[in-house]
N, C-alpha and C positions, 0 to 999 in steps of 0.2 A: 287537848287533853294532855295530862302529864304522861311522860314516857315511863316505861317500867323501871328505869334506872333512877327516877327522880325520888328523892327522900325529903319530903316536906318538913318532917320533924327536925332533921339535922339542919336544914336550911333556915328554919325559923330560929333556932338557937344561934346559928352563925350570924344572922341578921341582927339579932339582939346585941351580940358582941360588937358588930361593926358600927352600929348606931348608938352605942353607949360611949359617953365622953368623960367618965370619971368625975362628974360634978361640973364640967364645963358646959356652958349653954350651947345648944345645937342651932346652927344657922338655919334660916327658913328653907333654903334649897335642899339641904340635907334632910331636914325634918320631913319635907314633902316626899322626898324619895323613899325615906324609911317607911312612912305611912302607906304609900302605894305598894311597896314591896311586901310589907307585912300583911296588907289586906289580901293580896294575891295568894300568899302562903296560907292565910287563915281559911280562904275559900277552898284551897286544896285539901287542908286538913279536915274540913267539915264535909267535903264531898259534894258541896252544893254548886250548881251551875251559876255562873255570874249573871247579873242582870243584863237583859238584852235591849230594852227600850227605856227603862226608868233610871232617873238619876238620884233616887232616894228610895228607902225601904218603905213599901206600902203597908198600911195597917192590916193585920190579920182579921179576916172576916169569918172564916170557918175552918176548923181542924177536927173533923169527926174522927173518933178513935175506932170506929167499926167494931166496937165490942157491945154496943147497945143500939136500939133502933135509931134511925136518923131523926134529927130534930125537925121542927116545923118549917125551917127555911128550905128544906129539900122536898121535892115532889117527884114521885115515880110516874113518868109519862107512859113508858112502854117497857115491857120485859119484866123480869124478876130480879130485884136487887136485894141480896141478903147479907147483912153485916154479921160477922161472927169471928171472934178471936183475933180482931185486928185486921181482918180481910173482908172486903166487900165482893161477894160472888155475884156475877152477872150472868143471867141466862136468858136466851131468846125464847119467846113464846110464839111458835109458828102461826097460831091462829090469829095473832094480832097483825101479821103481815107487815111488820115494821121492826127495825132493829131496836134493841133496848135503849132507852133514853132516860137520864136522870137530870132533872132541873134543879138548879140552885136559884131561888127566887129573889135574888138581890141584883139590881142593876148597877154595874160598875163601868164608869167611863174609862178608868185605867185599872188594869188587873194583872195579877200574876197567879197562875194556877200551876202548882207543883203536884205531881202524882207519879206513882209507880204502878205499872200494869203488867200483866202476864196474859198473853193470848193463847188459849188452849186450842191447838190445831189451826186451821185456816180461819181468817177473819181480820177484823180491823179494830182500831180504837180511835175515838175522836174526842176533841175538846172544842167547844164552840160558844158563841154568844148570839143572843136574839134581841130584837126590838119587839114589834108585834109580829114579826116573821124573822127567819134566820138572817143573820148579818154576816158572820164569817166563821171559819172553822179550820182547825188543824187536823189532818187525817194521817194516821199511821197505818200502813199495811205491810205485807211481807216484803214488798219491793222498795219501801222507803217512806219518806215524809213529804207531805205537801200542805200548802195553804190555799184556801179557796174563799171567794166572796160570793154572796148569795143575792146579788141584785138581779140575777137571771136564773132561770131553771133549765137544765140542772145547774148545780153550782159551777162557777167559773174558777178553775184552778189558775192561780196567778204566780205560784212558785213551786218548784219541785226539787227534792234532794234524793237521788237514788242511793239507797243503802240497804243492807240486809238486816231485817228485823226478825230474829229467830223466834219461833213459837216455843211455848213452854219454858220461857226464860223471863225473868223480871227485867223490865226496862224503865228507865227514869226519863220523864218528860216534864219540861217546863214550857208553859205557854204564856205569852204576854200580849196585851194590846194597849194601845194608847193613840188617841187621835185616829188618823187614817192608816195606822201601821199595825201589823201583827207579826209576831216572831215566835220561834220555837227552838228549843234545844232538846234533842233526843240523844241520850247516851253520849253527850259531848259534841254532837254535830249540830251546827246552827243553820237556821233558815229564816229569812226575813222577807216580808212582802208589804207593799203599799198600794192602797186603792181608795178612792174617795168614799166608796160605800161603807168601808170599815169604820168610818167616823160616825155612822148612824148611832144615835143615843141607844144605850143598852137597857133592857129590862130584866135580863137574867143571863146566867151562863149555864152550860150543860156538859155532861159526859154522855157518850154513846159508845156502843160496843157491838162486836160481831156476835156469833152464836154463843160462845162461852169464854168469859174473860174474868180475871180476878184483879182487884184494885186495892192498893194500900197506900198509906202515908199521903193522903190528900190534904193539901193546904191551899186555901183560897184567900188571897190578899187583894185589896183594892181600894179605890176611892170613887165615890159616887159622882163627884164633880171633876171636870177636866182640869 
């Protein structure tokens, strides 16, 4: 993460000056250095987490605005999911005896899921993928971030990152999977895991939540073929 003293706007301007040659051609080494440095600053300016597993930008599959009902590519499996004014409000229904789950019915071999969430009180937030059963998941709770694979029951946690996840505050999560790997970036903190079962072909992705959660700025990107 950038420190509080970092000024990306100023650095961007300085880099433009450094790598400008007043009409003279730029050599390859300096050009590559300029491109890399400017890409890092551009990421800082946009506030986006950098890619974790992918070496190219994946095509966008879904970007619901949460101002209207969800389209047919989404399916509510459990709980109540209500889009309104740009926010998706998630509520547990105790009679269902299962946490709220929202399916996105597109199978992605490689995926990037970006989302912001707010947990109201105690609870959790999850992003995962399925074949005909669960394959893998990223789990966020009050005590931190974890990645699990689902070849066994209950899920087998294969990586953990202790950190404080405060309730009633917005958090930014980026989840990626590719091949037998899964990775996550939560508020700038990264976690990666690898397991053979994660390479299982995917039929859908999903979001799940604790008792009361809010979601916004969801973007699902991916490719169906490895």
